[in-house]
C-alpha positions as CSV (number, residue, x, y, z in Angstrom):
1,X,-49.3,56.5,-24.2
2,X,-50.9,55.9,-21.2
3,X,-48.6,57.2,-18.8
4,X,-49.1,60.6,-21.2
5,X,-52.5,60.8,-20.2
6,X,-52.1,60.5,-16.4
7,X,-49.3,63.3,-16.8
8,X,-51.5,65.5,-18.7
9,X,-54.8,65.0,-16.6
10,X,-52.7,65.6,-13.5
11,X,-50.8,69.2,-15.5
12,X,-54.9,69.8,-16.3
13,X,-55.9,69.2,-12.3
14,X,-53.1,71.1,-10.8
15,X,-53.7,74.2,-13.2
16,X,-57.1,74.5,-12.7
17,X,-56.5,74.5,-8.8
18,X,-53.7,77.7,-9.1
19,X,-56.3,78.7,-11.1
20,X,-59.2,78.2,-8.7
21,X,-56.7,79.8,-6.0
22,X,-56.4,83.1,-8.4
23,X,-59.8,83.5,-8.5
24,X,-60.9,82.8,-5.5
25,X,-58.3,85.8,-4.3
26,X,-59.6,88.4,-6.8
27,X,-63.1,87.4,-5.5
28,X,-62.7,88.1,-1.6
29,X,-61.1,91.1,-3.4
30,X,-64.4,92.0,-4.8
31,X,-66.8,91.2,-1.2
32,X,-64.8,94.1,-0.1
33,X,-66.4,96.9,-2.3
34,X,-69.6,95.0,-4.2
35,X,-71.6,96.6,-1.7
36,X,-71.2,100.6,-3.2
37,X,-73.7,99.1,-6.3
38,X,-77.1,99.0,-5.6
39,X,-77.9,96.5,-8.3
40,X,-75.3,93.9,-6.5
41,X,-77.2,94.4,-3.3
42,X,-80.3,93.5,-4.7
43,X,-78.3,90.6,-6.2
44,X,-77.0,89.7,-2.5
45,X,-80.6,89.7,-1.2
46,X,-82.2,87.7,-3.6
47,X,-79.4,84.9,-3.0
48,X,-80.1,85.2,0.9
49,X,-84.4,84.6,-0.2
50,X,-82.9,81.6,-2.4
51,X,-80.0,79.9,-0.5
52,X,-81.3,80.3,3.0
53,X,-84.6,81.7,3.5
54,X,-86.9,78.6,0.7
55,X,-84.3,76.0,1.9
56,X,-85.7,76.8,6.1
57,X,-88.6,74.3,5.3
58,X,-86.0,70.9,4.3
59,X,-83.2,71.9,7.0
60,X,-85.7,71.8,10.0
61,X,-87.6,68.6,8.7
62,X,-83.7,66.8,8.1
63,X,-82.5,68.5,11.7
64,X,-85.7,66.9,13.3
65,X,-85.6,63.5,11.8
66,X,-81.8,63.4,12.5
67,X,-81.8,64.3,16.2
68,X,-85.1,62.3,17.1
69,X,-82.9,59.4,15.3
70,X,-80.2,59.5,17.3
71,X,-82.2,60.2,20.9
72,X,-84.4,57.3,20.1
73,X,-80.9,54.5,19.0
74,X,-79.3,55.8,22.0
75,X,-82.0,55.7,24.3
76,X,-82.2,51.8,23.0
77,X,-78.9,50.4,22.5
78,X,-76.7,52.7,24.7
79,X,-79.0,52.7,27.9
80,X,-79.6,49.3,27.7
81,X,-75.7,48.9,28.1
82,X,-75.3,51.2,30.8
83,X,-74.1,54.0,29.0
84,X,-77.2,56.2,28.8
85,X,-75.7,59.7,29.2
86,X,-73.5,58.8,25.8
87,X,-76.5,59.4,24.1
88,X,-76.2,63.1,24.3
89,X,-72.4,63.3,23.4
90,X,-73.3,61.3,20.6
91,X,-76.2,63.8,19.3
92,X,-73.9,66.9,19.9
93,X,-71.4,65.2,18.1
94,X,-73.2,64.2,14.7
95,X,-75.9,67.0,14.8
96,X,-73.7,69.9,15.3
97,X,-69.9,69.2,14.7
98,X,-70.1,66.7,11.9
99,X,-73.3,66.0,10.2
100,X,-75.1,68.6,10.2
101,X,-72.4,70.8,8.7
102,X,-71.9,68.6,6.0
103,X,-75.5,67.8,5.6
104,X,-76.5,71.3,5.1
105,X,-73.4,72.1,2.4
106,X,-74.7,68.9,0.5
107,X,-78.5,70.3,0.8
108,X,-76.9,74.2,-0.2
109,X,-75.2,72.5,-2.8
110,X,-77.6,70.5,-5.0
111,X,-79.7,73.9,-5.0
112,X,-77.9,76.7,-5.0
113,X,-74.1,75.3,-6.8
114,X,-76.7,74.7,-9.5
115,X,-78.2,77.7,-10.1
116,X,-75.9,79.7,-9.8
117,X,-73.6,77.9,-12.3
118,X,-76.4,77.6,-14.9
119,X,-77.3,81.2,-14.0
120,X,-74.1,82.9,-14.8
121,X,-73.0,80.4,-17.7
122,X,-76.3,81.6,-19.6
123,X,-75.1,84.4,-19.7
124,X,-71.6,83.9,-21.0
125,X,-73.1,82.1,-23.6
126,X,-75.9,85.1,-24.2
127,X,-72.8,87.5,-24.0
128,X,-74.0,88.9,-21.4
129,X,-70.8,89.0,-19.8
130,X,-69.0,90.7,-22.7
131,X,-71.8,93.5,-22.4
132,X,-71.2,94.3,-18.9
133,X,-67.1,94.4,-19.8
134,X,-67.7,96.3,-22.3
135,X,-69.6,99.4,-20.0
136,X,-66.9,99.3,-17.2
137,X,-68.5,96.8,-15.1
138,X,-66.6,94.0,-13.4
139,X,-68.8,90.7,-12.9
140,X,-66.9,89.2,-10.7
141,X,-67.6,92.3,-8.1
142,X,-71.2,92.7,-9.5
143,X,-72.2,88.8,-10.4
144,X,-70.2,87.2,-7.7
145,X,-69.1,88.4,-5.1
146,X,-72.8,89.3,-3.7
147,X,-73.4,85.4,-4.7
148,X,-70.1,84.3,-2.4
149,X,-71.6,86.3,0.5
150,X,-75.3,85.6,0.5
151,X,-74.2,81.6,0.1
152,X,-71.3,81.8,2.6
153,X,-73.7,84.0,4.9
154,X,-76.5,81.3,4.5
155,X,-74.7,78.2,5.0
156,X,-73.5,79.9,8.5
157,X,-76.9,80.5,9.7
158,X,-78.6,77.4,8.0
159,X,-75.9,75.3,10.0
160,X,-77.1,77.4,13.6
161,X,-80.7,76.4,12.5
162,X,-79.8,73.0,12.1
163,X,-78.1,72.8,15.7
164,X,-80.7,74.6,16.8
165,X,-83.7,71.8,15.8
166,X,-81.9,69.0,15.9
167,X,-80.7,69.7,19.6
168,X,-84.1,70.7,20.9
169,X,-86.6,68.6,19.0
170,X,-85.6,65.4,20.5
171,X,-86.5,66.7,24.2
172,X,-90.3,66.5,23.1
173,X,-89.8,62.9,21.4
174,X,-87.9,61.8,24.9
175,X,-90.9,62.1,26.9
176,X,-92.7,59.5,25.1
177,X,-89.4,57.4,25.3
178,X,-87.8,57.3,28.3
179,X,-88.6,58.6,31.9
180,X,-86.4,61.6,31.4
181,X,-88.0,65.0,31.8
182,X,-86.7,68.0,29.8
183,X,-85.0,69.9,32.4
184,X,-82.3,66.6,32.5
185,X,-82.8,66.3,29.0
186,X,-81.4,69.8,28.2
187,X,-78.8,69.7,31.4
188,X,-77.3,66.8,29.7
189,X,-77.2,68.6,26.4
190,X,-75.4,72.0,27.7
191,X,-73.0,69.2,29.7
192,X,-71.8,67.6,26.5
193,X,-72.1,70.6,23.8
194,X,-68.4,72.1,24.2
195,X,-67.6,75.7,22.7
196,X,-64.7,73.7,20.7
197,X,-67.8,71.8,19.0
198,X,-69.5,74.9,18.4
199,X,-66.5,76.7,16.7
200,X,-65.5,74.2,14.7
201,X,-69.2,73.9,13.7
202,X,-69.4,77.4,12.4
203,X,-66.0,77.3,10.8
204,X,-67.0,73.9,9.3
205,X,-70.1,76.1,7.6
206,X,-67.9,79.3,6.7
207,X,-65.5,77.4,4.7
208,X,-68.2,75.4,2.9
209,X,-70.1,78.1,1.9
210,X,-66.9,79.7,0.4
211,X,-66.2,76.4,-1.5
212,X,-69.4,76.1,-3.3
213,X,-69.9,79.6,-4.3
214,X,-66.2,80.0,-5.2
215,X,-66.7,76.6,-7.6
216,X,-70.0,78.0,-8.9
217,X,-69.3,81.1,-9.7
218,X,-65.7,80.1,-11.2
219,X,-67.7,77.6,-13.3
220,X,-69.9,79.5,-14.5
221,X,-67.9,81.9,-15.7
222,X,-65.5,79.4,-17.7
223,X,-68.2,77.9,-19.6
224,X,-68.1,77.7,-23.4
225,X,-69.5,79.7,-26.2
226,X,-72.5,76.5,-26.9
227,X,-75.5,76.3,-24.9
228,X,-75.0,72.8,-24.2
229,X,-71.8,74.2,-22.1
230,X,-75.0,75.8,-19.2
231,X,-75.8,72.0,-18.4
232,X,-72.2,71.1,-18.4
233,X,-71.0,74.3,-15.8
234,X,-73.5,73.0,-13.5
235,X,-72.8,69.6,-13.3
236,X,-68.9,70.4,-12.7
237,X,-69.6,73.0,-10.2
238,X,-71.7,70.2,-8.1
239,X,-69.0,68.1,-8.6
240,X,-65.9,69.7,-7.8
241,X,-68.2,71.3,-4.6
242,X,-69.0,68.1,-3.0
243,X,-65.2,66.9,-3.7
244,X,-64.2,70.1,-2.2
245,X,-66.4,69.7,0.6
246,X,-65.5,66.2,1.7
247,X,-62.1,66.6,1.7
248,X,-62.0,70.0,3.6
249,X,-64.4,68.1,6.5
250,X,-62.1,65.3,6.7
251,X,-59.2,67.9,7.1
252,X,-61.0,70.1,9.2
253,X,-61.9,67.1,11.8
254,X,-58.8,65.5,11.2
255,X,-56.8,68.7,12.7
256,X,-59.6,69.4,15.7
257,X,-58.9,66.0,16.8
258,X,-55.2,66.3,16.4
259,X,-55.1,69.1,18.7
């Protein structure tokens, strides 16, 4: 009986993954033609406003806090060991390459994945999706594609924004805890910042944005007819997005260090 249940769970998960791949393919295709509709462009604008613009303050605070903490700890611990310059390598590694993209993805997942899944599942429960289909409007092209592009672009720009704040803000703090001037700080920082690090960071942000938007819209459309399905859609979207973000992050990190 236990083996039977395990087998059923594995089959269900595999089926869900294949369904997600098929849905992602259709969403990619729809994203190239959604801009022909004025209403879809408005949805894209609103998605950028909610996911990108409104998330700027919290991302700035997190970036400054993390960047400052890394510099203070590095200046305290590494300098005492005679390895002060490693502080800049650590700062770039944490803020730009590893923690930055992951943290931004978590923030966007918590804010936007829940909102998108809840909004679309509400439309499913209220039979609005059926109304779109009845008049010949593809809901994936009209509703999902602009959100897919909006979330992905938001992750991309928020990641850049996070890196800028996280790397520049410590330059002011270090003036009070070290004899290093701003010129030396930025000189050491740019020596530690490589093109490979920037590229990996941007790739992560784009893929994380895709994962979040695909999960949010897919689970929104997959909601049942009962109103109790609405919060469940948001919960499933967030849980699944967190899981795939972590797995994707590990995969990209291992791959980047392997090559």
